N, C-alpha and C positions, 0 to 999 in steps of 0.2 A: 833429033830435035829435042831441046830441053825447055822445060817450062819453069818459071820462077813463081812461087806462090808468096804473096805478101802476107805475113802473119802479124802485122801490127794491129793492135787492138784500138778500138775507137776511144778517144779521150773521154774521161769521166768528168762530168760537170760537178763542181763543188760550190754551191751557192750559199752554204750555211743554212740557216733556218728557212729562208725564203718567206714568201707571203703567207703560206699556209701555217708555217711554224709561228710566225708573229701573231696571226689571228688566233691560233689555239692558245698561245700564251696570254693574250689579252682576255680571252674568255675564261681562263682558269684563274687569273689573278684575283678577281673579286671573291672567288670561293676560298682562297687562302686567306685573304684579308678578313672575310666574315668569320672565319674560325678564330683568328686572333682577337677580334673585337668581342666575340661571345665568351671567350675564356677569361676576359679581364674581370676583376672583382668590382662589384657595385660600390658606389660611394656610401658612407654611413649616413643614417638619417639625421636630420637637423636637430631633432629632440626626441628623447625617449622617456616614456613614463614607466616607472618601476613600482609595483605594488608590494609593500612590505607588510607581512602579517602583524597583527597587534602583539605587542610584547617583544618584538624583535628589534634589533638596532640596525641602522643602515649607515654605511660609510662610503664616501665617494672613492673613485679610483685613485685619487691623489692622497687619500687618507684623511681628508677633511670631512666635517659634518655636512649633511645636505642643507640647502640646495646646492647641487653640484654645478660647476661651471663648465 
């Protein structure tokens, strides 16, 4: 008497990320975006006051005399 053994493996399910993967991605996304926002440089102030010691001369960034525009 001869017995045959079936050695086929069970099929492997490949669903991609699935629900858990999508949920994890949605939870981590704000952390990555927060890092990008915090590393951006702040905007320059609307106006700046510079104190020049007496006897010194001041010149604007464009080379003109104060008040600077």
